[in-house]
N, CA and C atoms as an extended XYZ file, in Angstrom:
210
Properties=species:S:1:pos:R:3:atomname:S:1:resname:S:1:resid:I:1 pbc="F F F"
N         7.035      -35.371       35.468 N   MET     1
C         6.582      -34.522       34.069 CA  MET     1
C         6.170      -35.192       33.007 C   MET     1
N         7.023      -35.966       32.395 N   LEU     2
C         6.078      -36.937       31.396 CA  LEU     2
C         5.025      -37.665       31.460 C   LEU     2
N         4.947      -37.985       32.704 N   GLY     3
C         3.322      -38.592       32.935 CA  GLY     3
C         2.094      -37.660       33.172 C   GLY     3
N         2.450      -36.244       33.257 N   THR     4
C         1.850      -35.226       33.408 CA  THR     4
C         1.229      -35.044       31.754 C   THR     4
N         2.834      -35.110       31.026 N   LEU     5
C         2.660      -34.213       29.560 CA  LEU     5
C         1.920      -35.523       28.981 C   LEU     5
N         1.762      -36.748       29.404 N   GLY     6
C         1.033      -37.942       28.352 CA  GLY     6
C        -0.192      -37.751       28.935 C   GLY     6
N        -0.646      -37.763       29.966 N   ILE     7
C        -2.079      -37.710       30.519 CA  ILE     7
C        -2.755      -36.237       29.936 C   ILE     7
N        -1.969      -35.060       29.570 N   ALA     8
C        -2.296      -33.865       29.068 CA  ALA     8
C        -2.795      -34.435       27.325 C   ALA     8
N        -1.749      -35.016       26.831 N   SER     9
C        -2.158      -35.332       25.215 CA  SER     9
C        -3.070      -36.479       25.194 C   SER     9
N        -3.578      -37.165       26.073 N   GLY    10
C        -4.074      -38.158       26.007 CA  GLY    10
C        -6.032      -37.292       26.356 C   GLY    10
N        -5.964      -36.501       27.119 N   ALA    11
C        -7.180      -35.482       26.724 CA  ALA    11
C        -7.279      -34.529       25.813 C   ALA    11
N        -6.271      -34.420       25.184 N   LEU    12
C        -6.249      -33.521       24.205 CA  LEU    12
C        -6.549      -34.399       22.973 C   LEU    12
N        -6.314      -34.969       22.940 N   ALA    13
C        -6.661      -36.451       21.688 CA  ALA    13
C        -8.229      -37.075       21.752 C   ALA    13
N        -8.652      -37.093       23.081 N   ALA    14
C       -10.108      -37.409       23.151 CA  ALA    14
C       -10.859      -36.208       22.885 C   ALA    14
N       -10.710      -35.306       22.999 N   ARG    15
C       -11.308      -34.001       22.742 CA  ARG    15
C       -11.053      -33.466       21.381 C   ARG    15
N       -10.002      -34.018       20.680 N   MET    16
C       -10.179      -33.441       18.993 CA  MET    16
C       -11.047      -34.481       18.602 C   MET    16
N       -11.143      -36.141       18.921 N   ALA    17
C       -11.652      -36.999       18.502 CA  ALA    17
C       -13.061      -36.491       18.525 C   ALA    17
N       -13.617      -36.039       19.385 N   GLU    18
C       -15.116      -35.414       19.169 CA  GLU    18
C       -15.394      -34.555       18.323 C   GLU    18
N       -14.275      -33.567       17.691 N   ILE    19
C       -14.532      -32.972       16.847 CA  ILE    19
C       -13.718      -33.168       15.212 C   ILE    19
N       -13.614      -34.604       15.310 N   GLN    20
C       -12.762      -34.850       13.945 CA  GLN    20
C       -13.710      -34.560       13.209 C   GLN    20
N       -15.093      -34.886       13.316 N   ILE    21
C       -16.204      -34.840       12.128 CA  ILE    21
C       -16.083      -33.354       11.273 C   ILE    21
N       -15.582      -32.476       12.563 N   VAL    22
C       -16.122      -31.068       11.783 CA  VAL    22
C       -14.347      -30.850       10.991 C   VAL    22
N       -13.369      -31.412       11.546 N   LEU    23
C       -11.998      -31.124       10.958 CA  LEU    23
C       -11.618      -31.494        9.886 C   LEU    23
N       -12.121      -32.972        9.547 N   ILE    24
C       -11.499      -33.640        8.276 CA  ILE    24
C       -12.188      -33.103        7.232 C   ILE    24
N       -13.567      -32.502        7.010 N   PRO    25
C       -13.787      -31.458        5.880 CA  PRO    25
C       -13.635      -30.126        5.719 C   PRO    25
N       -13.274      -29.787        6.728 N   VAL    26
C       -12.562      -28.341        6.944 CA  VAL    26
C       -11.040      -28.326        6.162 C   VAL    26
N       -10.486      -29.707        6.429 N   SER    27
C        -9.228      -29.949        5.886 CA  SER    27
C        -9.308      -30.306        4.400 C   SER    27
N       -10.198      -30.849        4.011 N   VAL    28
C       -10.219      -31.815        2.795 CA  VAL    28
C       -10.314      -30.427        2.087 C   VAL    28
N       -11.492      -29.274        2.377 N   VAL    29
C       -11.841      -28.040        1.727 CA  VAL    29
C       -10.638      -27.482        1.480 C   VAL    29
N        -9.831      -26.889        2.593 N   SER    30
C        -8.466      -26.290        2.585 CA  SER    30
C        -7.676      -27.176        1.925 C   SER    30
N        -7.020      -28.171        1.351 N   LEU    31
C        -6.227      -28.848        0.654 CA  LEU    31
C        -6.651      -28.860       -0.677 C   LEU    31
N        -8.282      -29.046       -1.218 N   ALA    32
C        -8.859      -28.304       -2.449 CA  ALA    32
C        -8.041      -27.223       -3.098 C   ALA    32
N        -8.532      -26.345       -2.289 N   VAL    33
C        -8.331      -24.936       -2.534 CA  VAL    33
C        -6.544      -24.739       -2.743 C   VAL    33
N        -6.245      -25.025       -1.818 N   ALA    34
C        -4.658      -25.068       -2.058 CA  ALA    34
C        -3.987      -25.575       -3.218 C   ALA    34
N        -4.793      -26.842       -3.782 N   HIS    35
C        -4.362      -27.090       -5.006 CA  HIS    35
C        -4.899      -26.339       -6.225 C   HIS    35
N        -5.764      -25.811       -6.031 N   TYR    36
C        -6.131      -25.205       -6.911 CA  TYR    36
C        -5.718      -23.980       -7.220 C   TYR    36
N        -5.658      -23.636       -6.168 N   LEU    37
C        -4.637      -21.956       -6.614 CA  LEU    37
C        -2.981      -22.157       -6.876 C   LEU    37
N        -2.842      -23.619       -6.462 N   ALA    38
C        -1.485      -23.916       -6.615 CA  ALA    38
C        -1.627      -24.154       -8.497 C   ALA    38
N        -2.077      -24.740       -9.180 N   TYR    39
C        -2.033      -25.217      -10.518 CA  TYR    39
C        -3.160      -24.036      -11.158 C   TYR    39
N        -3.574      -23.156      -11.036 N   ARG    40
C        -4.229      -22.323      -11.722 CA  ARG    40
C        -3.506      -21.704      -12.571 C   ARG    40
N        -2.814      -21.255      -12.425 N   ASN    41
C        -2.294      -20.021      -13.613 CA  ASN    41
C        -0.383      -20.785      -13.682 C   ASN    41
N         0.286      -21.536      -12.829 N   GLY    42
C         1.386      -22.096      -13.287 CA  GLY    42
C         2.264      -21.048      -12.364 C   GLY    42
N         2.063      -20.120      -11.649 N   HIS    43
C         2.914      -19.318      -11.261 CA  HIS    43
C         3.632      -19.695       -9.637 C   HIS    43
N         3.385      -20.712       -9.724 N   ARG    44
C         3.854      -21.796       -8.221 CA  ARG    44
C         5.266      -22.236       -8.399 C   ARG    44
N         6.194      -22.320       -7.672 N   THR    45
C         7.447      -23.250       -8.123 CA  THR    45
C         7.014      -24.576       -7.869 C   THR    45
N         8.119      -25.230       -8.115 N   THR    46
C         7.813      -26.803       -7.916 CA  THR    46
C         7.678      -26.953       -6.594 C   THR    46
N         8.926      -26.261       -5.938 N   ARG    47
C         9.057      -26.729       -4.475 CA  ARG    47
C         7.987      -26.467       -3.780 C   ARG    47
N         7.085      -25.614       -3.767 N   GLN    48
C         5.666      -25.353       -3.194 CA  GLN    48
C         4.727      -26.438       -3.525 C   GLN    48
N         4.986      -26.736       -4.800 N   ARG    49
C         3.704      -27.402       -5.464 CA  ARG    49
C         4.621      -29.056       -4.585 C   ARG    49
N         5.691      -29.351       -4.003 N   SER    50
C         6.139      -30.897       -3.969 CA  SER    50
C         5.759      -30.483       -2.153 C   SER    50
N         5.762      -29.127       -1.841 N   TRP    51
C         5.035      -29.498       -0.088 CA  TRP    51
C         3.808      -29.594        0.018 C   TRP    51
N         3.143      -28.989       -1.034 N   LEU    52
C         1.750      -29.057       -1.126 CA  LEU    52
C         1.144      -30.697       -0.892 C   LEU    52
N         1.946      -31.314       -1.898 N   TRP    53
C         2.001      -32.762       -2.118 CA  TRP    53
C         2.045      -33.700       -0.655 C   TRP    53
N         3.473      -33.107       -0.205 N   ILE    54
C         3.702      -34.121        0.898 CA  ILE    54
C         2.769      -33.594        1.967 C   ILE    54
N         2.122      -32.470        2.253 N   VAL    55
C         1.452      -32.002        3.567 CA  VAL    55
C        -0.230      -32.839        2.669 C   VAL    55
N        -0.639      -33.098        1.528 N   SER    56
C        -1.503      -33.973        1.046 CA  SER    56
C        -1.451      -35.190        1.548 C   SER    56
N        -0.456      -35.491        1.475 N   VAL    57
C        -0.230      -37.203        1.652 CA  VAL    57
C        -0.516      -37.318        2.796 C   VAL    57
N         0.485      -36.513        3.905 N   MET    58
C         0.342      -36.428        5.292 CA  MET    58
C        -0.640      -36.526        6.044 C   MET    58
N        -1.427      -35.874        5.469 N   SER    59
C        -2.935      -35.427        5.723 CA  SER    59
C        -4.219      -36.756        5.760 C   SER    59
N        -3.893      -37.161        4.259 N   VAL    60
C        -4.856      -38.414        4.249 CA  VAL    60
C        -4.131      -39.861        5.383 C   VAL    60
N        -2.742      -39.653        5.351 N   ALA    61
C        -2.238      -40.918        6.060 CA  ALA    61
C        -3.028      -40.283        7.675 C   ALA    61
N        -3.120      -39.328        8.330 N   PHE    62
C        -3.806      -38.842        9.536 CA  PHE    62
C        -4.919      -39.243        9.428 C   PHE    62
N        -5.801      -39.189        8.603 N   TRP    63
C        -7.234      -39.363        8.427 CA  TRP    63
C        -7.558      -41.221        8.393 C   TRP    63
N        -6.605      -41.830        8.084 N   VAL    64
C        -6.893      -43.316        7.829 CA  VAL    64
C        -6.470      -44.121        8.869 C   VAL    64
N        -5.099      -43.602        9.375 N   LEU    65
C        -4.459      -44.047       10.483 CA  LEU    65
C        -5.536      -44.623       11.833 C   LEU    65
N        -6.075      -43.528       12.163 N   PRO    66
C        -7.134      -44.016       13.306 CA  PRO    66
C        -8.159      -45.158       12.834 C   PRO    66
N        -8.607      -44.864       11.895 N   LEU    67
C        -9.451      -46.080       11.341 CA  LEU    67
C        -8.461      -47.516       10.973 C   LEU    67
N        -7.488      -47.132       11.249 N   ALA    68
C        -6.779      -48.535       10.693 CA  ALA    68
C        -6.274      -49.021       11.883 C   ALA    68
N        -6.052      -48.306       13.354 N   ILE    69
C        -5.832      -48.864       14.214 CA  ILE    69
C        -6.697      -49.520       14.935 C   ILE    69
N        -7.768      -48.864       14.736 N   ARG    70
C        -9.185      -49.876       15.723 CA  ARG    70
C        -9.316      -51.100       14.690 C   ARG    70
């Protein structure tokens, strides 16, 4: 069962690598909009802003990690 899961995960990763060129700009724009909305009026809580920064750092790590592995 775990072998099947590993093969399926590998196939999904290969397919996602093909559309990575589209997914990275979409995520950059989404994070930019989220930061704009979080800081424009100051109505957001520090907890929400903290989570936004955590997600932003994780996203950058996921973008850089494949380049670092190659």
